KOLLUMKE-341213 format. One record per residue (C-alpha): z, y, x; residue number from 1; chain. Coordinates in nm, 4 decimals. Layout:
<pts>
         z         y         x   nr  kette
         Z         Y         X  NUM      A
...
</pts>
This chain:
<pts>
         z         y         x   nr  kette
    7.7923    9.0704    6.5414    1      A
    7.9971    9.2568    6.8026    2      A
    7.9250    9.1646    7.1631    3      A
    8.2165    9.1249    7.4049    4      A
    8.2258    9.1202    7.7822    5      A
    8.4183    8.8046    7.8745    6      A
    8.6613    8.8427    8.1648    7      A
    8.8671    8.5787    8.3421    8      A
    9.1805    8.7434    8.4766    9      A
    9.2368    8.4610    8.7237   10      A
    8.9220    8.5396    8.9234   11      A
    8.9429    8.6926    9.2701   12      A
    9.2823    8.8475    9.3404   13      A
    9.3931    8.7648    8.9847   14      A
    9.6273    9.0616    8.9301   15      A
    9.6777    9.3580    8.7023   16      A
    9.3943    9.5659    8.8499   17      A
    9.1434    9.3522    8.6595   18      A
    9.3084    9.4480    8.3310   19      A
    9.3580    9.8177    8.4133   20      A
    9.0008    9.8735    8.5270   21      A
    8.8645    9.6778    8.2309   22      A
    9.0488    9.9147    7.9969   23      A
    8.9103   10.2258    8.1702   24      A
    8.5560   10.0896    8.1938   25      A
    8.5586    9.9805    7.8299   26      A
    8.6535   10.3295    7.7123   27      A
    8.4010   10.4979    7.9420   28      A
    8.1106   10.2716    7.8437   29      A
    8.1991   10.1975    7.4807   30      A
    8.1739    9.8229    7.5548   31      A
    8.4303    9.5816    7.4104   32      A
    8.5902    9.3077    7.6189   33      A
    8.8004    8.9953    7.5958   34      A
    9.0216    8.8959    7.8866   35      A
    9.2015    8.5643    7.9307   36      A
    9.4388    8.4396    8.2017   37      A
    9.5833    8.7891    8.2466   38      A
    9.7529    8.8190    8.5885   39      A
    9.7232    8.4424    8.6266   40      A
    9.7863    8.4495    9.0038   41      A
   10.1140    8.6407    8.9810   42      A
   10.4602    8.4821    8.9768   43      A
   10.5124    8.6132    8.6220   44      A
   10.1711    8.5936    8.4516   45      A
   10.0741    8.7850    8.1384   46      A
   10.1484    9.1362    8.0176   47      A
   10.4656    9.2822    8.1642   48      A
   10.6009    9.6119    8.0378   49      A
   10.3929    9.8376    8.2650   50      A
   10.0715    9.6477    8.1804   51      A
   10.1474    9.6630    7.8096   52      A
   10.2074   10.0374    7.8391   53      A
    9.8691   10.0773    8.0114   54      A
    9.7019    9.8809    7.7296   55      A
    9.8690   10.0876    7.4590   56      A
    9.8010   10.4168    7.6398   57      A
    9.4316   10.3304    7.6732   58      A
    9.4185   10.2288    7.3063   59      A
    9.5813   10.5524    7.1896   60      A
    9.3597   10.7763    7.4030   61      A
    9.0476   10.5816    7.3077   62      A
    9.1332   10.5000    6.9438   63      A
    9.0798   10.1333    7.0229   64      A
    9.1465    9.8201    6.8207   65      A
    9.3623    9.5553    6.9870   66      A
    9.4453    9.1892    6.9517   67      A
    9.7022    9.0354    7.1848   68      A
    9.9020    9.3433    7.2884   69      A
   10.2435    9.1778    7.3067   70      A
   10.4865    9.1081    7.5945   71      A
   10.3824    8.8062    7.7987   72      A
   10.0410    8.7772    7.6356   73      A
    9.7825    8.5991    7.8515   74      A
    9.4808    8.7233    7.6561   75      A
    9.3636    9.0491    7.5010   76      A
    9.0767    9.1712    7.2867   77      A
    8.9905    9.5414    7.3188   78      A
    8.7404    9.7327    7.1029   79      A
    8.7101   10.0974    7.2162   80      A
    8.6614   10.4040    7.0006   81      A
    8.6140   10.7722    7.0816   82      A
    8.8085   10.9225    7.3739   83      A
    9.0415   11.2052    7.2731   84      A
    9.1994   11.4514    7.5118   85      A
    9.5322   11.6072    7.4174   86      A
    9.9025   11.5816    7.4860   87      A
   10.0488   11.2352    7.5378   88      A
   10.3827   11.0890    7.6456   89      A
   10.3993   10.7269    7.7589   90      A
   10.7302   10.5642    7.8467   91      A
   10.7372   10.2304    8.0238   92      A
   11.1058   10.1738    7.9524   93      A
   11.1610    9.9855    8.2805   94      A
   11.1070   10.0531    8.6508   95      A
   10.7441    9.9460    8.6091   96      A
   10.4986   10.1752    8.7854   97      A
   10.4020   10.4884    8.5943   98      A
   10.1386   10.5429    8.8634   99      A
    9.9524   10.2263    8.7610  100      A
    9.9441   10.3493    8.4013  101      A
    9.8028   10.6788    8.5320  102      A
    9.5462   10.4828    8.7329  103      A
    9.4216   10.3374    8.4016  104      A
    9.3870   10.6552    8.1962  105      A
    9.3018   10.9264    8.4511  106      A
    8.9345   10.8172    8.4986  107      A
    8.8997   10.8329    8.1204  108      A
    9.0618   11.1708    8.0598  109      A
    8.8560   11.3513    8.3253  110      A
    8.5619   11.2968    8.0865  111      A
    8.7479   11.3659    7.7587  112      A
    8.6463   11.6180    7.4918  113      A
    8.9240   11.8656    7.5807  114      A
    9.2042   11.9208    7.8343  115      A
    9.4977   11.6821    7.8441  116      A
    9.8633   11.6916    7.9385  117      A
   10.0194   11.3545    8.0184  118      A
   10.3901   11.2829    8.0662  119      A
   10.4736   10.9420    8.2094  120      A
   10.8210   10.7910    8.2427  121      A
   10.9056   10.4901    8.4602  122      A
   10.8780   10.4091    8.8295  123      A
   10.7192   10.6684    9.0579  124      A
   10.7765   10.4897    9.3913  125      A
   10.7351   10.1124    9.3595  126      A
   10.6501    9.8335    9.6033  127      A
   10.2943    9.7043    9.5518  128      A
   10.1831   10.0263    9.3767  129      A
   10.0540   10.3635    9.5001  130      A
   10.3366   10.6216    9.5020  131      A
   10.3162   10.9609    9.3332  132      A
   10.2547   11.1346    9.6668  133      A
    9.9427   10.9258    9.7358  134      A
    9.7921   11.0487    9.4103  135      A
    9.8683   11.4126    9.4910  136      A
    9.7684   11.4142    9.8577  137      A
    9.4765   11.1674    9.8679  138      A
    9.3443   11.0466    9.5340  139      A
    9.3386   11.3618    9.3203  140      A
    9.1523   11.5725    9.5847  141      A
    8.8786   11.3080    9.5908  142      A
    8.8535   11.3077    9.2114  143      A
    8.8359   11.6877    9.2079  144      A
    8.5254   11.6725    9.4293  145      A
    8.3565   11.5193    9.1276  146      A
    8.4264   11.8251    8.9121  147      A
    8.7503   11.8047    8.7105  148      A
    9.0700   11.9967    8.7895  149      A
    9.3982   11.8049    8.8000  150      A
    9.7548   11.9314    8.8452  151      A
   10.0415   11.6860    8.8944  152      A
   10.4128   11.7424    8.9400  153      A
   10.7151   11.5174    8.9509  154      A
   11.0237   11.5962    8.7428  155      A
   11.2393   11.2973    8.8437  156      A
   11.1955   11.0334    9.1112  157      A
   11.2127   10.6724    9.0001  158      A
   11.2557   10.3981    9.2600  159      A
   11.2463   10.0275    9.1853  160      A
   11.4581    9.8658    9.0378  161      A
   11.6327   10.1540    8.8570  162      A
   11.3220   10.3469    8.7495  163      A
   11.3999   10.6529    8.5409  164      A
   11.1330   10.8730    8.6971  165      A
   10.9116   11.1223    8.5153  166      A
   10.5890   11.2965    8.6097  167      A
   10.3469   11.5315    8.4392  168      A
    9.9705   11.5563    8.4849  169      A
    9.7386   11.8246    8.3435  170      A
    9.3660   11.7542    8.3367  171      A
    9.0727   11.9910    8.2834  172      A
    8.7817   11.7538    8.2134  173      A
    8.4087   11.7904    8.2756  174      A
    8.1029   11.6764    8.0819  175      A
    7.9759   11.4728    8.3746  176      A
    8.0934   11.3765    8.7227  177      A
    7.9194   11.4630    9.0500  178      A
    7.8522   11.1960    9.3097  179      A
    7.9322   11.2543    9.6765  180      A
    7.9103   11.0822   10.0136  181      A
    8.2120   11.0385   10.2388  182      A
    8.0862   10.8898   10.5658  183      A
    8.3032   11.0513   10.8323  184      A
    8.6521   11.1953   10.8301  185      A
    8.5962   11.4886   11.0665  186      A
    8.8538   11.6247   11.3080  187      A
    9.2242   11.5628   11.2590  188      A
    9.3712   11.8925   11.1391  189      A
    9.7333   11.8005   11.0648  190      A
    9.9719   11.5065   11.0676  191      A
   10.3123   11.4963   10.9074  192      A
   10.5790   11.2476   10.8107  193      A
   10.8125   11.2641   10.5147  194      A
   11.1122   11.0411   10.4492  195      A
   11.2631   11.0439   10.1003  196      A
   11.6113   10.9000   10.0603  197      A
   11.8532   10.8701    9.7704  198      A
   12.1715   10.6721    9.7171  199      A
   12.1743   10.4973   10.0561  200      A
   12.3249   10.5933   10.3960  201      A
   12.1541   10.8879   10.5643  202      A
   12.1492   10.7109   10.8997  203      A
   11.8782   10.4793   10.7635  204      A
   11.6446   10.7776   10.7377  205      A
   11.7456   10.8883   11.0879  206      A
   11.6623   10.5424   11.2270  207      A
   11.3237   10.5579   11.0540  208      A
   11.2598   10.9030   11.2000  209      A
   11.3526   10.7841   11.5504  210      A
   11.1142   10.4891   11.5174  211      A
   10.8341   10.7244   11.4089  212      A
   10.8973   10.9407   11.7173  213      A
   10.8603   10.6318   11.9364  214      A
   10.5001   10.5868   11.8196  215      A
   10.2304   10.7320   12.0477  216      A
   10.0608   10.9049   11.7555  217      A
   10.3743   11.0968   11.6655  218      A
   10.5181   11.2441   11.9843  219      A
   10.4410   11.6025   11.8760  220      A
   10.4352   11.5890   11.4947  221      A
   10.6948   11.7065   11.2383  222      A
   10.9173   11.4687   11.0428  223      A
   11.0809   11.5928   10.7232  224      A
   11.3798   11.4042   10.5803  225      A
   11.4588   11.4895   10.2179  226      A
   11.7548   11.3759   10.0118  227      A
   11.6391   11.3648    9.6505  228      A
   11.8063   11.3030    9.3119  229      A
   11.7161   10.9748    9.1436  230      A
   11.8460   10.7282    8.8852  231      A
   11.9065   10.4682    9.1542  232      A
   11.8940   10.4094    9.5299  233      A
   11.5648   10.4329    9.7122  234      A
   11.3860   10.5169   10.0355  235      A
   11.0204   10.5684   10.1267  236      A
   10.8543   10.6644   10.4547  237      A
   10.5234   10.8492   10.4148  238      A
   10.2631   10.9528   10.6686  239      A
    9.9874   11.2023   10.5845  240      A
    9.6853   11.2474   10.8116  241      A
    9.4781   11.5485   10.7129  242      A
    9.1201   11.5397   10.8396  243      A
    8.8380   11.7818   10.7647  244      A
    8.6953   11.5570   10.4899  245      A
    8.9924   11.3557   10.3631  246      A
    9.3699   11.3334   10.3701  247      A
    9.4763   10.9720   10.4118  248      A
    9.8237   10.8528   10.3134  249      A
   10.0319   10.5632   10.4393  250      A
   10.3685   10.4595   10.3028  251      A
   10.6397   10.1981   10.3292  252      A
   10.9108   10.1514   10.0673  253      A
   11.2445   10.0123   10.1809  254      A
   11.3349    9.6681   10.0534  255      A
   11.6683    9.4895   10.0640  256      A
   11.7015    9.2728   10.3717  257      A
   11.4309    9.4501   10.5735  258      A
   11.5254    9.6622   10.8757  259      A
   11.4256   10.0285   10.8749  260      A
   11.2682    9.9985   11.2200  261      A
   11.0503    9.7034   11.1158  262      A
   10.9398    9.8926   10.8054  263      A
   10.8053   10.1798   11.0150  264      A
   10.6483    9.9612   11.2851  265      A
   10.4573    9.7563   11.0273  266      A
   10.3245   10.0734   10.8673  267      A
   10.2082   10.2101   11.2039  268      A
   10.0146    9.8909   11.2687  269      A
    9.8061    9.9787   10.9618  270      A
    9.7786   10.3404   11.0749  271      A
    9.6610   10.2317   11.4192  272      A
    9.3930   10.0086   11.2695  273      A
    9.2709   10.2985   11.0549  274      A
    9.2660   10.5471   11.3451  275      A
    9.0720   10.3090   11.5721  276      A
    8.8135   10.2353   11.3015  277      A
    8.6745   10.5946   11.2706  278      A
    8.6110   10.5437   10.8958  279      A
    8.7319   10.8109   10.6505  280      A
    8.8562   10.5880   10.3664  281      A
    9.1538   10.3551   10.4118  282      A
    9.1850   10.0113   10.2523  283      A
    9.3964   10.1166    9.9544  284      A
    9.2092   10.4407    9.8897  285      A
    8.8834   10.2438    9.8845  286      A
    9.0094   10.0307    9.5999  287      A
    9.1322   10.3327    9.4028  288      A
    8.8170   10.5428    9.4362  289      A
    8.5595   10.2742    9.3526  290      A
    8.5734   10.3029    8.9752  291      A
    8.5437   10.6859    8.9571  292      A
    8.2603   10.6843    9.2125  293      A
    8.0740   10.4170    9.0165  294      A
    8.1086   10.6191    8.6949  295      A
    7.9963   10.9352    8.8767  296      A
    7.6811   10.7603    9.0017  297      A
    7.5940   10.6518    8.6476  298      A
    7.6671   10.9921    8.4929  299      A
    7.5088   11.2021    8.7676  300      A
    7.2144   10.9646    8.8228  301      A
    7.2685   11.0238    9.1936  302      A
    7.3991   10.7731    9.4498  303      A
    7.7438   10.7985    9.6029  304      A
    7.8837   10.6214    9.9071  305      A
    8.1789   10.5949   10.1415  306      A
    8.2710   10.4155   10.4644  307      A
    8.5858   10.2077   10.4866  308      A
    8.7563    9.9215   10.6677  309      A
    8.6648    9.5587   10.5922  310      A
    8.7040    9.5087   10.2188  311      A
    9.0158    9.3401   10.0855  312      A
    9.0004    9.0622    9.8283  313      A
    9.1385    9.3210    9.5845  314      A
    8.8387    9.5501    9.6446  315      A
    8.5825    9.2701    9.6229  316      A
    8.7301    9.1614    9.2895  317      A
    8.7114    9.5228    9.1739  318      A
    8.3426    9.5458    9.2625  319      A
    8.2664    9.2261    9.0702  320      A
    8.4425    9.3668    8.7638  321      A
    8.2627    9.7039    8.7767  322      A
    7.9292    9.5212    8.7835  323      A
    8.0156    9.3534    8.4514  324      A
    8.0375    9.6920    8.2749  325      A
    7.7930    9.9234    8.4545  326      A
    7.4200    9.9048    8.5128  327      A
    7.4109   10.0060    8.8780  328      A
    7.3700    9.8500    9.2188  329      A
    7.6812    9.8358    9.4379  330      A
    7.5990    9.7818    9.8028  331      A
    7.8431    9.6642   10.0703  332      A
    7.6669    9.7076   10.4037  333      A
    7.8684    9.5718   10.6949  334      A
    7.8619    9.7692   11.0181  335      A
    7.8682    9.6161   11.3701  336      A
    8.2427    9.6787   11.4079  337      A
    8.3160    9.5083   11.0756  338      A
    8.3626    9.8275   10.8760  339      A
    8.1747    9.8598   10.5467  340      A
    7.9623   10.1264   10.3774  341      A
    8.0056   10.0936   10.0004  342      A
    7.7259   10.2550    9.7979  343      A
    7.6759   10.3119    9.4251  344      A
    7.3096   10.3365    9.3263  345      A
    7.2125   10.4017    8.9617  346      A
</pts>
């Protein structure tokens, strides 16, 4: 009789990350799972279009058997097969985040049997999701330290709610991943700001740039404003801090009814907290890198670790989920200042 890992999607932060990571971990370990109460703590529970696309993409890449893959479904049964690299095109069909679909399948394809080329259509810059630029500047370089080579480019920008974006990712996989330690960020080598704007008045971007210049951190750093083509209006402010050992990214996406100045000031509060902490890995990067680092520790049979800010509920939920699939010890050692060293010990 087949054994299933039973997952309650309402536990912890109760969002889509539980589903996405379960899909990736199932394919990487060959272990089947059942999940109930999918996204139970969200205003619209169940499988929305972007979550359904992630499920179907994982099933196609991993030749999996599914029960419950329908819009709005609150439960899913997933039985993985063999992972196949190759050329795939996944279209969300709405402004749902293509980046969250990529988050699901990228950890799988870096260990596939052959190179892959993935085309994803949907949202590329969404609230509550990592933007394309975060993947290119921060996440992919960390994954490449583990061995694979990844090339990503954007063909069309897609802002919420219009969507219509398209990106392409090429992946040269490896047989196994290498663990690493990321305990300090090193000296600050470069800082830059980029403001993307489309379909809204240009003076909004100018106000954002002026607010950036008012911040102590930014008195002598460049700010690049770019008008870009897109299917609908959109605006994102992005800050990149390049250190010797990591490039951290911060972003704020404009939302209706929120002032441009407030958008930037709120983002710089997070930047200030990160700078003062002296840790290399920011809150959101920590959550993204946990699953690949856990897999690397299992494959490499060597420990990996990183230092970060106090863990979010999102990250703690992620750790609990990883423990259900992988036979390894995940340590969360709190430092005197409240920062945390997360370690993965096979």
